C-alpha positions in Angstrom: -9.7 39.2 3.7 -9.9 36.8 6.9 -8.8 34.1 4.5 -5.9 36.0 3.1 -4.4 36.4 6.9 -5.1 32.6 7.4 -2.8 31.7 4.7 -0.3 34.0 5.3 -0.3 32.9 9.3 0.0 29.2 7.6 2.5 30.2 5.3 4.6 31.5 8.1 3.8 28.7 10.4 5.4 26.4 7.8 8.5 29.0 7.1 10.1 29.6 10.4 10.8 25.9 11.1 12.3 25.9 7.5 14.4 29.2 8.4 15.4 27.8 12.0 16.3 24.3 11.0 18.7 25.5 8.0 21.7 23.8 9.4 19.6 20.9 11.4 17.9 17.7 9.9 14.8 15.9 11.7 13.3 12.2 11.2 10.4 11.6 12.6 10.5 7.1 11.6 8.4 4.0 13.3 7.4 0.5 12.6 4.9 -1.8 13.4 4.6 -5.1 13.1 1.9 -7.8 13.4 1.3 -12.0 12.9 -1.2 -14.5 13.2 0.5 -17.7 15.0 -1.1 -21.1 16.2 0.2 -21.9 19.0 0.6 -25.6 20.2 2.6 -27.7 22.7 3.2 -28.0 26.5 -0.6 -27.2 28.7 -0.9 -24.4 26.4 -4.5 -24.4 24.8 -3.7 -25.0 21.2 -4.5 -22.0 18.9 -4.4 -19.4 17.3 -3.2 -15.9 18.5 -2.5 -12.5 17.7 0.6 -10.7 18.7 3.5 -8.4 17.7 6.7 -10.3 19.0 6.3 -13.0 21.5 8.0 -16.6 21.1 7.4 -20.1 20.1 5.3 -20.9 23.1 3.4 -17.9 23.7 2.1 -14.5 22.8 4.2 -12.5 25.7 0.8 -10.8 26.5 2.3 -9.3 29.9 5.6 -8.1 28.0 8.0 -10.5 30.0 10.2 -10.0 27.2 9.0 -6.8 25.0 11.1 -8.3 22.0 9.0 -7.0 19.5 10.2 -4.6 16.6 7.7 -1.6 17.2 8.6 1.7 17.8 8.0 5.5 17.0 10.2 8.5 16.9 12.1 11.2 16.3 16.2 12.0 15.3 17.3 15.3 15.1 20.9 16.6 14.3 22.5 19.8 14.7 25.5 20.7 12.2 27.3 23.0 14.7 30.6 23.9 12.1 33.9 22.6 11.9 33.2 18.6 11.2 31.1 19.0 14.7 27.5 17.6 15.0 25.0 17.6 17.9 22.2 14.7 17.6 18.9 13.5 19.9 17.3 10.4 19.3 13.4 10.1 21.2 11.8 6.6 20.5 9.0 4.9 22.0 8.0 1.6 22.4 4.5 0.7 20.7 2.1 -2.3 20.4 -1.0 -3.4 18.3 -2.7 -3.6 21.7 -1.4 -1.2 24.4 -0.5 1.7 21.8 2.6 3.6 23.3 2.4 2.4 27.0 5.1 -0.2 27.0 7.6 1.9 27.3 10.8 4.3 26.4 13.5 2.4 23.9 16.5 5.0 22.7 16.4 8.6 24.3 20.0 10.3 24.2 21.6 13.4 22.9 25.0 13.5 22.2 28.1 14.8 19.8 29.8 13.5 16.7 33.1 14.2 15.1 36.2 13.6 14.0 37.0 12.4 17.4 34.1 9.5 17.4 30.9 9.9 18.7 29.5 10.3 22.6 26.0 9.8 23.9 24.3 9.9 27.1 21.1 8.6 28.1 18.7 5.4 27.9 20.3 3.4 25.3 20.9 -0.5 24.3 24.2 -1.7 25.0 27.0 -2.1 23.0 26.7 -5.9 23.6 23.4 -6.1 21.5 23.6 -7.5 18.4 20.0 -8.3 18.3 19.7 -7.5 14.5 22.4 -10.1 13.5 19.1 -12.8 13.3 16.9 -12.5 10.4 14.4 -13.6 12.3 14.4 -11.1 15.1 11.2 -9.3 16.4 9.2 -12.1 15.3 7.9 -15.2 17.0 10.7 -17.2 15.3 13.3 -15.3 17.4 16.3 -16.6 18.8 16.5 -14.5 21.8 13.0 -15.5 22.6 13.6 -19.3 22.1 16.5 -20.9 23.5 18.9 -19.6 21.1 20.1 -16.4 22.3 19.8 -14.7 25.5 16.6 -12.7 25.8 16.4 -9.0 26.6 16.9 -9.5 30.3 15.7 -5.9 30.9 19.3 -4.8 28.4 21.8 -6.8 29.9 20.8 -9.7 27.2 20.4 -9.8 23.6 18.2 -6.1 22.9 16.1 -3.7 25.3 18.1 -0.6 27.1 19.7 0.9 29.6 19.0 4.0 31.7 21.6 6.3 32.4 24.3 5.4 30.0 27.4 6.9 28.6 28.7 5.6 25.3 31.7 6.1 23.4 31.9 4.5 19.6 34.5 5.0 16.7 36.0 3.5 13.2 39.8 3.0 13.0 39.9 1.3 9.9 38.6 -2.3 9.9 38.2 -2.2 13.5 35.1 -0.3 14.9 35.1 -0.2 18.6 32.1 0.8 21.0 32.2 1.0 24.9 29.5 2.4 27.3 28.9 2.2 31.3 25.3 2.5 33.0 25.5 4.5 36.0 23.4 2.9 39.0 22.4 6.3 41.0 21.6 4.7 44.0 25.4 3.2 44.0 27.8 4.3 41.2 30.3 1.4 42.4 27.4 -1.0 40.9 27.4 0.6 37.6 26.8 -2.1 34.3 30.0 -2.2 31.9 29.7 -3.2 28.4 32.1 -3.0 25.0 31.8 -4.1 21.7 35.2 -4.9 18.9 34.0 -5.2 15.2 36.2 -6.7 12.5 35.5 -6.0 9.1 37.0 -8.5 6.9 34.9 -8.3 4.1 33.1 -10.6 3.3 32.9 -11.3 6.8 32.6 -9.6 9.7 34.2 -10.5 13.4 32.8 -9.4 16.5 33.3 -9.7 20.0 31.0 -8.5 22.8 31.1 -8.6 26.8 28.7 -7.1 29.8 29.4 -7.3 32.8 27.9 -6.1 36.1 28.2 -5.7 39.8 25.0 -5.3 41.7 23.4 -4.0 39.1 19.5 -3.9 38.7 18.8 -3.6 35.1 15.1 -4.0 35.9 13.3 -5.0 39.1 11.0 -7.5 37.1 14.3 -9.8 36.0 15.3 -9.9 39.4 14.7 -13.2 41.4 15.9 -15.0 44.5 16.3 -18.6 44.5 12.3 -19.3 44.8 11.2 -17.4 42.1 10.2 -14.6 43.7 10.8 -11.0 42.5 13.3 -8.7 44.5 14.6 -5.3 43.6 18.5 -6.1 44.7 20.7 -5.8 42.5 22.8 -8.9 41.3 25.9 -10.4 39.3 25.8 -10.8 35.7 28.7 -11.5 32.7 28.1 -12.5 28.9 30.8 -12.8 26.1 29.6 -13.4 22.9 32.1 -14.4 19.6 30.7 -14.1 16.5 30.6 -14.1 13.0 28.6 -12.7 9.7 29.8 -14.1 6.5 28.2 -12.6 3.2 28.4 -13.2 -0.2 25.7 -12.9 -3.2 22.7 -14.3 -2.4 24.2 -16.0 0.6 24.8 -15.2 4.4 25.5 -16.9 7.4 26.1 -15.7 11.1 27.5 -17.7 14.0 27.4 -16.7 17.5 28.8 -18.7 20.8 27.8 -16.9 24.1 29.0 -17.6 27.4 27.1 -16.4 30.3 26.7 -16.6 34.3 24.4 -14.4 36.5 23.2 -14.3 40.0 20.4 -12.5 42.0 21.1 -10.1 44.8 21.3 -13.1 47.7 24.1 -14.7 45.7 22.1 -17.4 43.8 22.8 -18.3 40.6 20.0 -17.8 38.0 21.7 -18.8 35.1 24.8 -20.4 34.0 25.8 -22.1 30.7 26.5 -21.1 26.9 24.3 -20.0 24.1 24.8 -21.2 20.4 23.2 -19.4 17.3 23.6 -20.3 13.5 21.5 -18.7 10.8 21.9 -19.0 7.3 19.8 -17.0 4.5 19.6 -17.4 0.9 18.2 -14.4 -1.2 16.0 -14.9 -4.4 14.7 -11.8 -5.7 12.9 -10.3 -3.2 12.7 -13.3 -0.8 15.2 -14.5 1.7 14.7 -18.0 2.6 16.2 -18.3 6.9 17.2 -21.3 8.4 18.1 -21.0 12.0 19.5 -23.4 14.9 20.2 -23.1 18.2 20.9 -24.5 21.5 21.3 -23.4 25.3 23.0 -25.2 27.7 22.3 -23.8 30.9 23.5 -25.9 34.5 21.2 -24.2 36.6 17.5 -24.2 34.4 18.4 -27.6 31.6 18.9 -27.0 28.1 16.7 -25.8 25.4 16.9 -26.7 21.9 16.1 -24.6 18.7 15.3 -24.4 15.0 13.7 -22.5 12.3 12.6 -22.3 8.9 10.8 -18.9 7.5 10.6 -17.1 4.0 10.7 -13.2 4.1 9.4 -11.0 1.4 10.1 -7.7 0.7 7.6 -5.9 -1.0 9.8 -2.6 -0.7 12.5 -1.5 1.6 9.6 -0.5 4.1 7.6 -3.5 3.7 8.3 -7.2 4.9 5.7 -10.1 4.7 6.8 -13.3 6.4 6.2 -16.4 7.0 7.4 -19.7 8.6 7.6 -22.6 11.5 9.5 -22.5 14.7 10.1 -24.9 17.2 11.7 -25.2 20.9 12.2 -28.3 23.1 13.1 -27.7 27.0 15.1 -30.5 29.2 12.6 -32.6 31.3 15.0 -31.6 34.1 15.0 -28.4 34.5 12.5 -27.0 36.9 9.6 -24.9 35.8 9.4 -24.4 32.2 6.8 -21.7 31.4 7.7 -18.8 28.9 10.7 -17.2 31.3 12.7 -20.4 30.9 13.5 -19.9 27.3 15.4 -16.5 28.5 17.0 -18.7 31.2 14.8 -17.9 34.1 13.9 -20.0 37.2 10.3 -19.3 37.5 10.3 -21.6 41.0 6.7 -23.4 39.8 6.9 -27.2 39.0 5.2 -27.6 35.7 6.7 -30.1 33.9 8.6 -28.9 30.6 8.0 -29.9 27.1 8.1 -28.6 23.6 6.5 -26.1 21.8 5.8 -25.1 17.9 4.3 -22.1 16.8 3.0 -21.5 12.5 2.3 -18.6 11.4 2.9 -15.6 9.3 3.1 -11.7 9.6 3.5 -8.3 8.2 6.0 -5.2 9.0 6.0 -1.8 7.5 8.1 1.3 8.7 8.1 4.5 7.6 
């Protein structure tokens, strides 16, 4: 009798959510990657390190970049009728050392219909096109090695910004995505971002812009001219033009970015350009990738970058990769530690140099 009651209770527990979710769709998703890399160059202790994202010059164990692909989250949508849908996304950053303690990723709610898509909460800026790099999230990625802007607390290539309100829609071959990120302490210091995509098959062209005056994306990314952390917001702008060409087994991505930002005291932290070029050739389940990049930073010297890798797609959920990447920093720049490939002055006097990383990793998602 007790077993029958238990069976009925279990059946009821599963039946009620199914009934309640008749007009809903809920998806649990996640992704985890780890890699083993031999790092060398500069004042590094050459040797093998295991980490999730990182860069050529180290394992990013302090989470300075936060540029790994790992996540776990839930997406849900509810059909409201008449073509209107409500949705939410809750996503947490994870890694193989700290578990789910790294911080929040996307956390937003919204509405979608014939008018387009509106969402509010924590989200990536429309400026972000980090996924255009086929090596994104690995130690070979351009955004942590001097070929593209680093995440920069959400203002650069990746990461997320709080208090966002965005609108996106498609108009034939043109797609629009615009957003504002409100500074709750002073709404006049809010950040603005926009991106236009043009689908000219087989080429996708895009232009994006990020602009912030007095905005604090993340306190740890705000420095004075001595490299000391300050909580005062600075001015930031970045404009990017890119092209993504695909035909048959070939893919070619090129981007040019113009950037400038200042700390809260008006001291320039970075000003210049990044140049990124990536070529991919697909053969069966294998992708062969060559990335090249250069950062010209008038205030912190230049960076040259190259990476060559092979990615093997065991399935659409499991990907292995292996390769080598190299970053070289100008000798005239002050303090090239790991932060400098993000174009940030650190205020120390260590000599600049080059770094090499050789390694392999595995990424599994569901």
